[in-house]
C-alpha positions, 0 to 999 in steps of 0.5 A: 514566887520565883525571882526573875532570871537576869538573862544578861548575867546568865549569858555572861556566866555561860560565856565564861564557862564556854571560854574557860572550858574551850581554853582547857580543852585546847591545852589538853588536846594540844599537849596530849594529842598535838591537836588544836580544839578546832582540829579535834572538832573537825576530826570528830565530824569526819570520824562520824562519817566512818561508814559513809562518804563525807564531803567538804560540803558536809563539813561546811554545813556542820560547822560555823567555820568559813570554807577557807578556815575549814580547808586550812584545818583539813589541810593540817589534818592531811599533813598530820596523816589523820585524814585523807582527801580524794576527788570525786569521780563524777564531780571534780569540784567535790572533795571527799574527806576520810579518816585514816587508821592513825586518825581513828586511833588519835580520835579515839584517844582524844575523844575520851579526854574531850568528853571527860572534860566536857562532862566535868565542866557541864556537871559544875555548870548547874542548870539555869535558874 
């Protein structure tokens, strides 16, 4: 007979895994690529739109961030030369965000480290009981 799963304990275990993994990702990305975790995650989203138009609205819909927090992150990425922002010709309220050549290079390098760390963390996490 299977023992009942203590969902509270499992939730704490998942939170601990998330927090320790996020902290390690933050340190690694900052040291190796001068990116915070949120900056990398936004850069990764923009990179996913490489062959089509990405608007700020697209990014807001894909993240749990507020629009103002997302705007601050995009501004930091613009200042770093990793993304560019352009206004839309037919809707002046809309802003397009695109990855630059330097942004694509940094993203490719950072993605290898990011995914390698996630694979390691998730492999050690096991599956729920």
